[in-house]
N, C-alpha and C positions, 0 to 999 in steps of 0.2 A: 504494500500500500504506500502511496506517495506521502512524503512529509507534508504536514499542514503549512509549513513555512515556505515551501517552494511552489509557486504557481506560474503556469505558462498560460497567459490569457491572450486569446485571439480577439481581434477587434470584431465586435458583433456587426452583422450585416442586417440592415433593416429589411422588413418585408418588401417584396417587389412592387414597383409601380408598373402596372401592365396596361395593355390596350383596353379598348372598350367592349370587345366581344366576349361572350362567355368562354369560348375556347381560349382566347388570349389570357384571360384572367386565370383560368384553371392551369394552363400550361406554365404561366409565370410562377404560380405558387409551387407547382411540381418541380420546376427547374431549380427554384430556390432551395427546396428541401433536398433535391438530388445533390446539389453543390455542397450543401451542409454536411450530409452524411459521408460523401466521398472525402471531404476535408477532415472529418473526424478520424478516418482510418489512415489517410495519407501521412506517412512519416511516423506512424506509431511503431514502437520498438517490438522486436521479436524477443522472446516468445510470448510476451504479455498480450500482444494483439490477438493471439489465438488461444489464450488461456482463459478458462471459465472463471468469471469473477462472482458468479451467483450460482446457487444450487441447481438451477435449470440447465446449466451448461452453456448458457449464452456467452458468446465472445464477440469482440468488435469485428474481427475479420469475417467471422461467420455471418454476421448481420449484413455486411456488404455483399458477401457471396449470395446470400438468400435473396436480397433485393435484385441482384443481377438476374436470377432465375425468374423472379416475379415479373420484371420488365420484359424479359424474353417471352414469357408465357402470355402476358397481357397484350403486348403490342406486336410481337413477331410471330405469334402463333405456335411457339414451341410447346411440346407436351412434357409436363413434369409428372413423373410417376411416384416420386418419394420426396415430398416437401420437407420432411424432417431432415433428410440427408443434405438439403441445400444450406443448412445452417452451419456446415463445417467446410472450410476451405481445404483444398488438397494440401498435404504437407509439402509437396513439391512447389507450390505457388508462393512466391514472395508477396509482401504487402503491395509492392508496386505492380505486380502481376494482377492481383485481384482488383486494385483500384483502376488500372488501365482497362481491364475487361469490363468493369462496371461502366466506366466512361464511354467506352466503345459501344456498349449495349444501349446506353442512353442516347448516344448519337444516332444509332440505327433506329431506335424507337422514335426519335424526333423526326427522322426522315419519313417514316410512315405517317406521323401526325401532321407533317407539313402539307400533306394532300387532303387533310380532313377539314372541311369547313362547316359541316352540319352536325351540331352536337347530338342530335337524335339518331344519326346514321350509325350503323355498326362499324366497329373497328375492322379495317380491311385485314383479311387473313389470306395467306398464300394457300392455294390448293383447296381441297375439300376438307377443311379443318372443322373442328367443333364449332357450334354456334358462337358468334361473337357478341359481346355486350355493346351497348351504345358508347360512342366516344365520351359522352357526358359521364356515364357510369364508370368507365375505365379510368378516366382522369381523376374523378372524385375518389375512387377506390385507391388509386396509386398515391394520391395526396395523403389519404388516411394511413396507408401501409408504410409509406416512406416517412411520414411524420412520426408515427408510432416508433419505428425503429431508430429514427434520428434521435428521439428522446432517450431511448436505451443507450445509443452510442454516446450521447453527451455524458451520461453517468459512467459508462465503462471507460471512456478515454480519461476522464478525471481520475478514476481509480488507478489507471495505468501510470500516468505521469504528471497528473495535476493540470493538464491542459483543459481550459474551459473556453466558452464562447463559441460562436458559429464558425 
């Protein structure tokens, strides 16, 4: 556990100022949270970044790995058969590998979303995939999912090395 006298404070970033459309607002808040959680893991020290800090086994790198799978499932149509397994990053993956994979997945998801202008339309899926939720539902769910895990990440990063802030 970090010393209470040593604090690494990141400058907080205010919530986004976004466009006027519903999709612009939802995407603005989602991107804000995506940046926040990637920043929590980026530069976190090994092995603490993958060490469980709570009885559930949750660890910082696992949260980011999980969100990568959620993004891929929601926006890229990937099928995930074992959600629990997504909470653990491969031992062969470095922190920078997991962060880069998350950022790449977000970029690919945003490429899909760039073509979406109607909030009630389904998320485009490649091939004959499972039924897709509406863009509105998918963005709202991803804000909830990413925000929830970003909160967990805030606490875990502070426990690792005292770093706080967004």
